[in-house]
N, C-alpha and C positions, 0 to 999 in steps of 0.2 A: 538203336539210334544211328549207329554207323551205317547199317544197311539202308535205312530210310533216307538219310541225308546225302549219302555218297561220299563226301569228304568231310572230315571232322577235325577240329582243332581242340586242344585242351580247354580253352576258354569256353567252348560250346558246352562241355560237360559242367564247368563251373556254373554257367548260367542255369543249367538244369538241376543244380544242387548235388551233383555227383563229384567225387574226388577225382582229380586228374590222373592219379596213380593207376586208376582202372585201365586207362588207355595203354599205358606202358606194360601193365600186367597182361592185358589181352594181346599186345604185340609179342611179348615173350612166349605166350602160349600158341601163337600162330593164328589167333582169331581175327586180328587186323594187321594190315601192313603199314609201315611208316614209309610214306612216299616223299617226304621232305622234312625239313626241320619243323617239328610241331604240327605235322599234317599227316593224317591217317585215313585209310580207306579199307573197305571190306575186301578180302582177297578174291571174292567171286564177282566183284563189281565189274561191269563191262567198261572197257577202256575204248573210247572212240578216238578218231584222228584229231579231234578237237580237245583232247584231255588237257593239254598244256594250258588252254584258255581257262578251263574250270579250276585248275590248280592256281593259276595266277589270280583269278577272281577271288578265290578263298584267302590267299595270302596277302593280297593287296586290294582290299575291298573298295578303295577310293579311286582306283585306276580305271581307265577306259582303253580297250584294245584299239590301236590306231595304226596308221600308215601301212607298212608292208604286211603286218599281221592281220589288219582289218581286210586288206585285199585278199589274203589267203583265206580268211574266214568266210568272206562273201564269194570266194572262188572267181575272182576277177583277175585277169592277166595270168602271167606265168611265174610270178615271184614266189619263192619258197624260203621264207626267212628262217635262219637257224636260231633265232632268239625271238622272244615276244616283245614287240614294240608296244609300249604302254604310255599313255598320256596321264600325267598327274597335274593337279592344279599347282600353279607357281607358288613357291614358298612352302609347299607341304613337305613332310618328312620323307626322305628317300628310304625305300625298303632296305633293311639290313641283310636279311638272309632269306633266300628263296631257293626252292629246288629247281626252278626254271630260270634259265638265263634271260635277263631282261635288258631292254634298251629303253631307257627313260627319256621322254620328251616332255618338256614343261609347257603348259598352256595357261592362258589367263582369260578371264571374263567369258564372253559368249563363245570364244574359240574353244573353250573347254566344255561348256554346258550344252551347246546346241548340237543337234544331229546325233544324240546318243540313243541307241536302241538297246533293249535288254532282251537277250536270247537265253534260252535254257540249254545248258550243256551238262550232261550227267547230273541232272537235278540241281545244278548250281546256276543262279542268275549271273550271266556274263554281260557286262556292258561293252558294246562295240559301236564305233562310229558308223553311220549310214554310208552306203556307197558314194553318194554325192559329197558328203562331208570329207570322206577319206580322200577322194580325188582332189578336192580343194586343198587339203592338208599336204598332199604329195607335191602340189605346185608350190606351196608355201615352203616346204622343206626340200625343194628340188636340189639344193646343193648337197644335202645329205643322202638322198635316195637316187638322184639322177632325173633329169627332165624326161629322158626316154621312158622311164618307169611310169611317170605321171601321164605321158601321152598315150602309152600302151593301155593303161588302165582306163583313161577317158574313152579311147576308141572301143575297147571291149565292152565297157558298161553301156556306152551309147548304142552300140550295135545290138546288144541284148536287151535294150530298153529297161535297164536297171535305174537309170537316172533321167530326169527331164531337164530341159533348158532352164526352167524357173528355179529348180532346186540348185542347179550348178551356179547360176548367177547369184542366188541368195547366199550360198556358202562361200563363193568367191569374194563376196562383199564382206562377210563375217571374218574370213581369213585374210582379208586385205590383199588379194591377189587378182583383182578384177583386170587390171591392165596386162598382167602376165598371161592370164588365161584367155582373154578375149580373142587373140588370133587363132588359138587352137579350137575354141568353140565355134568360131566362124568357119574354119576349115572343115570341121566335122559336119556342120549342117548344110554346107554347099555341095 
């Protein structure tokens, strides 16, 4: 099961009708590695550069990779965050223990649900905001990440044709940053 799924939690064994003590016994025998609190993987499993996203998706299934981490995931710009930026629905429970350092950002309504893409990383479904949604979010949270980061991401994504003007305007409206983004969008197309 561990080899097939990539990352496993004790509750995955419970759902399969197996005792969770099996995981800890296998860990003690060296058959599986514990990579975080309640998170195990096969020792021969290939670890990619996006491993932290798979770990985060397993430990916080309701989260969506956002902002600087989404930029890094889509390889836009030059930002290399030292923590995973994760969007959670407003009023949801904050994760208590994770092996990966998290930076939580709270979203409501369409700002949380729109623009979500699901990618597979190490056999784990990982939810990440699309490039256009990520850029709109960067402008929304420009006081946290810096307007220079948002502009750099917009220029890079536009020059590589990762976003369209229609997408940018749609997500600017959803994120309520139309007036903020309009001058930058006009400068890029001229």
